[in-house]
mmCIF file as gemmi writes it, N, C-alpha and C atoms, coordinates in Angstrom:
data_model
loop_
_atom_site.group_PDB
_atom_site.id
_atom_site.type_symbol
_atom_site.label_atom_id
_atom_site.label_alt_id
_atom_site.label_comp_id
_atom_site.label_asym_id
_atom_site.label_entity_id
_atom_site.label_seq_id
_atom_site.pdbx_PDB_ins_code
_atom_site.Cartn_x
_atom_site.Cartn_y
_atom_site.Cartn_z
_atom_site.occupancy
_atom_site.B_iso_or_equiv
_atom_site.pdbx_formal_charge
_atom_site.auth_seq_id
_atom_site.auth_asym_id
_atom_site.pdbx_PDB_model_num
ATOM 1 N N . MET Axp A 1 ? 1.085 -1.257 -0.326 1 0 ? 1 A 1
ATOM 2 C CA . MET Axp A 1 ? -0.066 -0.251 0.071 1 0 ? 1 A 1
ATOM 3 C C . MET Axp A 1 ? 1.013 1.172 0.022 1 0 ? 1 A 1
ATOM 4 N N . MET Axp A 2 ? 2.053 0.897 0.925 1 0 ? 2 A 1
ATOM 5 C CA . MET Axp A 2 ? 3.132 2.372 0.955 1 0 ? 2 A 1
ATOM 6 C C . MET Axp A 2 ? 3.444 2.374 -0.557 1 0 ? 2 A 1
ATOM 7 N N . ASN Axp A 3 ? 3.954 1.309 -0.963 1 0 ? 3 A 1
ATOM 8 C CA . ASN Axp A 3 ? 4.967 1.302 -2.043 1 0 ? 3 A 1
ATOM 9 C C . ASN Axp A 3 ? 3.993 2.246 -3.669 1 0 ? 3 A 1
ATOM 10 N N . MET Axp A 4 ? 2.485 1.504 -3.621 1 0 ? 4 A 1
ATOM 11 C CA . MET Axp A 4 ? 1.659 2.588 -4.142 1 0 ? 4 A 1
ATOM 12 C C . MET Axp A 4 ? 1.288 3.904 -4.05 1 0 ? 4 A 1
ATOM 13 N N . ARG Axp A 5 ? 1.471 4.78 -3.209 1 0 ? 5 A 1
ATOM 14 C CA . ARG Axp A 5 ? 1.628 5.668 -2.611 1 0 ? 5 A 1
ATOM 15 C C . ARG Axp A 5 ? 2.487 6.095 -3.233 1 0 ? 5 A 1
ATOM 16 N N . HIS Axp A 6 ? 3.589 5.524 -3.234 1 0 ? 6 A 1
ATOM 17 C CA . HIS Axp A 6 ? 4.892 6.567 -3.789 1 0 ? 6 A 1
ATOM 18 C C . HIS Axp A 6 ? 4.453 6.55 -4.964 1 0 ? 6 A 1
ATOM 19 N N . VAL Axp A 7 ? 4.439 5.92 -5.534 1 0 ? 7 A 1
ATOM 20 C CA . VAL Axp A 7 ? 4.183 5.559 -7.314 1 0 ? 7 A 1
ATOM 21 C C . VAL Axp A 7 ? 3.429 6.106 -7.657 1 0 ? 7 A 1
ATOM 22 N N . MET Axp A 8 ? 2.256 6.742 -6.824 1 0 ? 8 A 1
ATOM 23 C CA . MET Axp A 8 ? 0.953 7.931 -7.43 1 0 ? 8 A 1
ATOM 24 C C . MET Axp A 8 ? 1.673 8.963 -6.906 1 0 ? 8 A 1
ATOM 25 N N . ILE Axp A 9 ? 2.243 9.384 -6.098 1 0 ? 9 A 1
ATOM 26 C CA . ILE Axp A 9 ? 2.779 10.32 -5.87 1 0 ? 9 A 1
ATOM 27 C C . ILE Axp A 9 ? 4.057 10.996 -7.296 1 0 ? 9 A 1
ATOM 28 N N . GLY Axp A 10 ? 4.799 9.924 -7.392 1 0 ? 10 A 1
ATOM 29 C CA . GLY Axp A 10 ? 5.668 9.993 -8.05 1 0 ? 10 A 1
ATOM 30 C C . GLY Axp A 10 ? 5.191 10.267 -9.5 1 0 ? 10 A 1
ATOM 31 N N . LEU Axp A 11 ? 4.683 9.971 -10.255 1 0 ? 11 A 1
ATOM 32 C CA . LEU Axp A 11 ? 3.573 9.853 -11.066 1 0 ? 11 A 1
ATOM 33 C C . LEU Axp A 11 ? 2.905 11.161 -11.523 1 0 ? 11 A 1
ATOM 34 N N . VAL Axp A 12 ? 2.172 11.94 -10.632 1 0 ? 12 A 1
ATOM 35 C CA . VAL Axp A 12 ? 1.934 13.054 -9.588 1 0 ? 12 A 1
ATOM 36 C C . VAL Axp A 12 ? 3.346 14.56 -10.366 1 0 ? 12 A 1
ATOM 37 N N . ALA Axp A 13 ? 4.024 14.161 -9.632 1 0 ? 13 A 1
ATOM 38 C CA . ALA Axp A 13 ? 5.515 14.986 -9.685 1 0 ? 13 A 1
ATOM 39 C C . ALA Axp A 13 ? 5.558 15.422 -11.143 1 0 ? 13 A 1
ATOM 40 N N . ILE Axp A 14 ? 5.922 13.951 -11.44 1 0 ? 14 A 1
ATOM 41 C CA . ILE Axp A 14 ? 6.341 13.782 -13.424 1 0 ? 14 A 1
ATOM 42 C C . ILE Axp A 14 ? 5.137 15.052 -13.733 1 0 ? 14 A 1
ATOM 43 N N . SER Axp A 15 ? 3.952 14.255 -13.355 1 0 ? 15 A 1
ATOM 44 C CA . SER Axp A 15 ? 3.05 15.29 -14.59 1 0 ? 15 A 1
ATOM 45 C C . SER Axp A 15 ? 3.061 16.835 -14.28 1 0 ? 15 A 1
ATOM 46 N N . PHE Axp A 16 ? 3.31 17.178 -12.738 1 0 ? 16 A 1
ATOM 47 C CA . PHE Axp A 16 ? 3.024 18.494 -12.924 1 0 ? 16 A 1
ATOM 48 C C . PHE Axp A 16 ? 4.62 18.504 -13.416 1 0 ? 16 A 1
ATOM 49 N N . CYS Axp A 17 ? 5.608 18.709 -13.213 1 0 ? 17 A 1
ATOM 50 C CA . CYS Axp A 17 ? 7.3 18.874 -14.288 1 0 ? 17 A 1
ATOM 51 C C . CYS Axp A 17 ? 6.889 19.056 -15.509 1 0 ? 17 A 1
ATOM 52 N N . ALA Axp A 18 ? 5.943 18.185 -16.103 1 0 ? 18 A 1
ATOM 53 C CA . ALA Axp A 18 ? 6.015 17.904 -17.789 1 0 ? 18 A 1
ATOM 54 C C . ALA Axp A 18 ? 4.786 19.248 -18.049 1 0 ? 18 A 1
ATOM 55 N N . ALA Axp A 19 ? 4.406 19.684 -17.54 1 0 ? 19 A 1
ATOM 56 C CA . ALA Axp A 19 ? 2.952 20.686 -17.511 1 0 ? 19 A 1
ATOM 57 C C . ALA Axp A 19 ? 4.165 21.992 -17.573 1 0 ? 19 A 1
ATOM 58 N N . CYS Axp A 20 ? 4.771 22.012 -16.694 1 0 ? 20 A 1
ATOM 59 C CA . CYS Axp A 20 ? 5.697 23.119 -16.21 1 0 ? 20 A 1
ATOM 60 C C . CYS Axp A 20 ? 6.712 23.456 -17.745 1 0 ? 20 A 1
ATOM 61 N N . GLN Axp A 21 ? 6.631 22.214 -18.384 1 0 ? 21 A 1
ATOM 62 C CA . GLN Axp A 21 ? 8.079 22.307 -19.209 1 0 ? 21 A 1
ATOM 63 C C . GLN Axp A 21 ? 7.911 23.755 -20.588 1 0 ? 21 A 1
ATOM 64 N N . PRO Axp A 22 ? 9.114 24.791 -20.905 1 0 ? 22 A 1
ATOM 65 C CA . PRO Axp A 22 ? 8.742 25.792 -21.926 1 0 ? 22 A 1
ATOM 66 C C . PRO Axp A 22 ? 8.137 25.431 -22.869 1 0 ? 22 A 1
ATOM 67 N N . LYS Axp A 23 ? 7.575 26.204 -23.687 1 0 ? 23 A 1
ATOM 68 C CA . LYS Axp A 23 ? 7.429 25.923 -24.809 1 0 ? 23 A 1
ATOM 69 C C . LYS Axp A 23 ? 7.585 26.975 -26.029 1 0 ? 23 A 1
ATOM 70 N N . VAL Axp A 24 ? 8.435 26.576 -27.102 1 0 ? 24 A 1
ATOM 71 C CA . VAL Axp A 24 ? 9.086 27.67 -27.907 1 0 ? 24 A 1
ATOM 72 C C . VAL Axp A 24 ? 7.898 27.004 -29.251 1 0 ? 24 A 1
ATOM 73 N N . GLN Axp A 25 ? 7.986 28.152 -29.74 1 0 ? 25 A 1
ATOM 74 C CA . GLN Axp A 25 ? 7.147 28.128 -30.902 1 0 ? 25 A 1
ATOM 75 C C . GLN Axp A 25 ? 7.689 29.389 -32.014 1 0 ? 25 A 1
ATOM 76 N N . ILE Axp A 26 ? 7.483 28.812 -33.538 1 0 ? 26 A 1
ATOM 77 C CA . ILE Axp A 26 ? 8.378 29.943 -34.042 1 0 ? 26 A 1
ATOM 78 C C . ILE Axp A 26 ? 6.972 30.099 -35.475 1 0 ? 26 A 1
ATOM 79 N N . VAL Axp A 27 ? 6.989 31.205 -35.602 1 0 ? 27 A 1
ATOM 80 C CA . VAL Axp A 27 ? 5.521 31.373 -36.064 1 0 ? 27 A 1
ATOM 81 C C . VAL Axp A 27 ? 6.45 32.555 -37.183 1 0 ? 27 A 1
ATOM 82 N N . ALA Axp A 28 ? 5.638 32.032 -38.653 1 0 ? 28 A 1
ATOM 83 C CA . ALA Axp A 28 ? 6.295 33.384 -39.595 1 0 ? 28 A 1
ATOM 84 C C . ALA Axp A 28 ? 5.781 34.442 -39.792 1 0 ? 28 A 1
ATOM 85 N N . PRO Axp A 29 ? 5.994 35.512 -40.268 1 0 ? 29 A 1
ATOM 86 C CA . PRO Axp A 29 ? 5.575 36.703 -40.154 1 0 ? 29 A 1
ATOM 87 C C . PRO Axp A 29 ? 4.15 36.518 -41.245 1 0 ? 29 A 1
ATOM 88 N N . LYS Axp A 30 ? 3.303 37.203 -41.255 1 0 ? 30 A 1
ATOM 89 C CA . LYS Axp A 30 ? 2.336 37.619 -42.041 1 0 ? 30 A 1
ATOM 90 C C . LYS Axp A 30 ? 2.939 38.148 -43.508 1 0 ? 30 A 1
ATOM 91 N N . ASP Axp A 31 ? 3.271 39.192 -43.312 1 0 ? 31 A 1
ATOM 92 C CA . ASP Axp A 31 ? 3.703 40.488 -44.333 1 0 ? 31 A 1
ATOM 93 C C . ASP Axp A 31 ? 5.031 39.974 -45.092 1 0 ? 31 A 1
ATOM 94 N N . PRO Axp A 32 ? 5.45 39.682 -46.056 1 0 ? 32 A 1
ATOM 95 C CA . PRO Axp A 32 ? 6.707 39.687 -46.51 1 0 ? 32 A 1
ATOM 96 C C . PRO Axp A 32 ? 8.243 40.602 -45.793 1 0 ? 32 A 1
ATOM 97 N N . ILE Axp A 33 ? 8.874 39.877 -45.516 1 0 ? 33 A 1
ATOM 98 C CA . ILE Axp A 33 ? 10.529 40.612 -45.017 1 0 ? 33 A 1
ATOM 99 C C . ILE Axp A 33 ? 10.459 41.354 -46.873 1 0 ? 33 A 1
ATOM 100 N N . ARG Axp A 34 ? 10.672 42.774 -46.249 1 0 ? 34 A 1
ATOM 101 C CA . ARG Axp A 34 ? 11.446 43.294 -47.209 1 0 ? 34 A 1
ATOM 102 C C . ARG Axp A 34 ? 12.595 44.204 -47.199 1 0 ? 34 A 1
ATOM 103 N N . ILE Axp A 35 ? 13.283 43.905 -48.088 1 0 ? 35 A 1
ATOM 104 C CA . ILE Axp A 35 ? 15.072 44.725 -47.525 1 0 ? 35 A 1
ATOM 105 C C . ILE Axp A 35 ? 15.218 45.536 -48.814 1 0 ? 35 A 1
ATOM 106 N N . GLU Axp A 36 ? 15.555 47.029 -48.521 1 0 ? 36 A 1
ATOM 107 C CA . GLU Axp A 36 ? 15.828 47.833 -49.254 1 0 ? 36 A 1
ATOM 108 C C . GLU Axp A 36 ? 17.381 48.454 -49.295 1 0 ? 36 A 1
ATOM 109 N N . LEU Axp A 37 ? 17.767 48.454 -50.25 1 0 ? 37 A 1
ATOM 110 C CA . LEU Axp A 37 ? 19.324 48.46 -50.298 1 0 ? 37 A 1
ATOM 111 C C . LEU Axp A 37 ? 19.84 49.568 -51.106 1 0 ? 37 A 1
ATOM 112 N N . ASN Axp A 38 ? 20.255 51.121 -50.414 1 0 ? 38 A 1
ATOM 113 C CA . ASN Axp A 38 ? 20.541 51.668 -51.384 1 0 ? 38 A 1
ATOM 114 C C . ASN Axp A 38 ? 21.992 52.22 -51.465 1 0 ? 38 A 1
ATOM 115 N N . VAL Axp A 39 ? 22.668 51.11 -52.38 1 0 ? 39 A 1
ATOM 116 C CA . VAL Axp A 39 ? 24.131 51.136 -52.69 1 0 ? 39 A 1
ATOM 117 C C . VAL Axp A 39 ? 24.857 51.548 -53.393 1 0 ? 39 A 1
ATOM 118 N N . LYS Axp A 40 ? 25.693 52.801 -53.268 1 0 ? 40 A 1
ATOM 119 C CA . LYS Axp A 40 ? 26.401 53.431 -54.386 1 0 ? 40 A 1
ATOM 120 C C . LYS Axp A 40 ? 27.859 52.691 -54.421 1 0 ? 40 A 1
ATOM 121 N N . ILE Axp A 41 ? 28.888 52.447 -55.084 1 0 ? 41 A 1
ATOM 122 C CA . ILE Axp A 41 ? 29.746 51.529 -55.483 1 0 ? 41 A 1
ATOM 123 C C . ILE Axp A 41 ? 30.819 52.179 -56.204 1 0 ? 41 A 1
ATOM 124 N N . ASP Axp A 42 ? 32.127 53.418 -55.901 1 0 ? 42 A 1
ATOM 125 C CA . ASP Axp A 42 ? 32.732 53.727 -56.557 1 0 ? 42 A 1
ATOM 126 C C . ASP Axp A 42 ? 33.576 52.802 -56.597 1 0 ? 42 A 1
ATOM 127 N N . GLN Axp A 43 ? 34.618 53.198 -58.049 1 0 ? 43 A 1
ATOM 128 C CA . GLN Axp A 43 ? 35.868 51.808 -58.272 1 0 ? 43 A 1
ATOM 129 C C . GLN Axp A 43 ? 36.574 52.994 -58.525 1 0 ? 43 A 1
ATOM 130 N N . GLU Axp A 44 ? 37.836 52.964 -58.313 1 0 ? 44 A 1
ATOM 131 C CA . GLU Axp A 44 ? 38.91 53.913 -58.421 1 0 ? 44 A 1
ATOM 132 C C . GLU Axp A 44 ? 40.029 53.226 -58.787 1 0 ? 44 A 1
ATOM 133 N N . VAL Axp A 45 ? 41.027 53.119 -59.814 1 0 ? 45 A 1
ATOM 134 C CA . VAL Axp A 45 ? 42.13 52.328 -60.507 1 0 ? 45 A 1
ATOM 135 C C . VAL Axp A 45 ? 43.361 52.78 -60.69 1 0 ? 45 A 1
ATOM 136 N N . SER Axp A 46 ? 44.099 52.842 -60.271 1 0 ? 46 A 1
ATOM 137 C CA . SER Axp A 46 ? 45.326 53.608 -60.139 1 0 ? 46 A 1
ATOM 138 C C . SER Axp A 46 ? 46.56 52.686 -60.905 1 0 ? 46 A 1
ATOM 139 N N . VAL Axp A 47 ? 47.11 53.038 -62.163 1 0 ? 47 A 1
ATOM 140 C CA . VAL Axp A 47 ? 48.059 52.175 -62.288 1 0 ? 47 A 1
ATOM 141 C C . VAL Axp A 47 ? 49.737 53.192 -62.14 1 0 ? 47 A 1
ATOM 142 N N . ARG Axp A 48 ? 50.223 52.559 -61.726 1 0 ? 48 A 1
ATOM 143 C CA . ARG Axp A 48 ? 51.58 53.219 -61.756 1 0 ? 48 A 1
ATOM 144 C C . ARG Axp A 48 ? 52.741 52.462 -62.345 1 0 ? 48 A 1
ATOM 145 N N . LEU Axp A 49 ? 53.386 53.365 -63.596 1 0 ? 49 A 1
ATOM 146 C CA . LEU Axp A 49 ? 54.677 52.76 -64.147 1 0 ? 49 A 1
ATOM 147 C C . LEU Axp A 49 ? 56.027 53.023 -63.67 1 0 ? 49 A 1
ATOM 148 N N . ASP Axp A 50 ? 57.182 52.174 -63.797 1 0 ? 50 A 1
ATOM 149 C CA . ASP Axp A 50 ? 58.333 52.424 -63.27 1 0 ? 50 A 1
ATOM 150 C C . ASP Axp A 50 ? 58.774 53.477 -64.352 1 0 ? 50 A 1
ATOM 151 N N . LYS Axp A 51 ? 59.689 54.163 -64.195 1 0 ? 51 A 1
ATOM 152 C CA . LYS Axp A 51 ? 60.154 55.667 -65.455 1 0 ? 51 A 1
ATOM 153 C C . LYS Axp A 51 ? 61.01 54.839 -66.137 1 0 ? 51 A 1
ATOM 154 N N . ASP Axp A 52 ? 61.18 53.638 -66.223 1 0 ? 52 A 1
ATOM 155 C CA . ASP Axp A 52 ? 61.701 52.428 -67.177 1 0 ? 52 A 1
ATOM 156 C C . ASP Axp A 52 ? 60.726 52.149 -68.292 1 0 ? 52 A 1
ATOM 157 N N . VAL Axp A 53 ? 59.955 51.881 -67.698 1 0 ? 53 A 1
ATOM 158 C CA . VAL Axp A 53 ? 58.866 50.764 -68.457 1 0 ? 53 A 1
ATOM 159 C C . VAL Axp A 53 ? 58.014 51.595 -69.436 1 0 ? 53 A 1
ATOM 160 N N . GLU Axp A 54 ? 58.166 52.749 -68.601 1 0 ? 54 A 1
ATOM 161 C CA . GLU Axp A 54 ? 57.48 53.941 -69.415 1 0 ? 54 A 1
ATOM 162 C C . GLU Axp A 54 ? 57.735 54.474 -70.49 1 0 ? 54 A 1
ATOM 163 N N . ASP Axp A 55 ? 59.114 54.827 -69.945 1 0 ? 55 A 1
ATOM 164 C CA . ASP Axp A 55 ? 59.886 55.328 -71.263 1 0 ? 55 A 1
ATOM 165 C C . ASP Axp A 55 ? 60.15 54.275 -72.473 1 0 ? 55 A 1
ATOM 166 N N . LEU Axp A 56 ? 59.985 52.933 -71.971 1 0 ? 56 A 1
ATOM 167 C CA . LEU Axp A 56 ? 60.362 51.688 -73.359 1 0 ? 56 A 1
ATOM 168 C C . LEU Axp A 56 ? 58.892 51.287 -74.233 1 0 ? 56 A 1
ATOM 169 N N . ILE Axp A 57 ? 58.067 51.749 -73.375 1 0 ? 57 A 1
ATOM 170 C CA . ILE Axp A 57 ? 55.988 51.864 -73.827 1 0 ? 57 A 1
ATOM 171 C C . ILE Axp A 57 ? 56.421 53.394 -74.787 1 0 ? 57 A 1
ATOM 172 N N . ASN Axp A 58 ? 56.866 54.751 -74.534 1 0 ? 58 A 1
ATOM 173 C CA . ASN Axp A 58 ? 56.538 55.246 -75.369 1 0 ? 58 A 1
ATOM 174 C C . ASN Axp A 58 ? 58.277 55.052 -76.637 1 0 ? 58 A 1
ATOM 175 N N . ASN Axp A 59 ? 58.662 54.676 -76.369 1 0 ? 59 A 1
ATOM 176 C CA . ASN Axp A 59 ? 59.502 54.848 -77.483 1 0 ? 59 A 1
ATOM 177 C C . ASN Axp A 59 ? 59.422 53.535 -78.402 1 0 ? 59 A 1
ATOM 178 N N . ASN Axp A 60 ? 58.767 52.71 -78.142 1 0 ? 60 A 1
ATOM 179 C CA . ASN Axp A 60 ? 58.116 51.737 -78.658 1 0 ? 60 A 1
ATOM 180 C C . ASN Axp A 60 ? 56.633 51.233 -79.348 1 0 ? 60 A 1
ATOM 181 N N . PRO Axp A 61 ? 55.824 52.436 -79.401 1 0 ? 61 A 1
ATOM 182 C CA . PRO Axp A 61 ? 54.254 52.283 -79.758 1 0 ? 61 A 1
ATOM 183 C C . PRO Axp A 61 ? 54.154 51.444 -80.069 1 0 ? 61 A 1
ATOM 184 N N . ASP Axp A 62 ? 54.631 50.183 -81.119 1 0 ? 62 A 1
ATOM 185 C CA . ASP Axp A 62 ? 53.827 49.289 -81.096 1 0 ? 62 A 1
ATOM 186 C C . ASP Axp A 62 ? 54.343 48.025 -80.307 1 0 ? 62 A 1
ATOM 187 N N . LEU Axp A 63 ? 54.642 47.991 -79.984 1 0 ? 63 A 1
ATOM 188 C CA . LEU Axp A 63 ? 54.612 47.089 -79.094 1 0 ? 63 A 1
ATOM 189 C C . LEU Axp A 63 ? 53.338 46.288 -77.93 1 0 ? 63 A 1
ATOM 190 N N . PHE Axp A 64 ? 52.96 47.183 -78.153 1 0 ? 64 A 1
ATOM 191 C CA . PHE Axp A 64 ? 51.046 46.742 -77.766 1 0 ? 64 A 1
ATOM 192 C C . PHE Axp A 64 ? 50.101 46.515 -78.818 1 0 ? 64 A 1
C-alpha cells in the first residue's frame, strides 16, 4: 500500500514537471520581409609605371 502511494506521488510530480516545460513556437510573419538597399559603389583604379617601363612604351608604341 505504501509502495503504491509513492508511485502515485511520483507520477503526479512527473505530470506537474511535464506541464511546466517551456514551449518554443516559431511563427512566420504575415507580411513578407522587405530589404531595401541603397548602395553606391565607386571604384578607382590607379596604375603606376616605373620610369624605365614608361620610357620603353613611349619609345616603342608598336609593342602593344
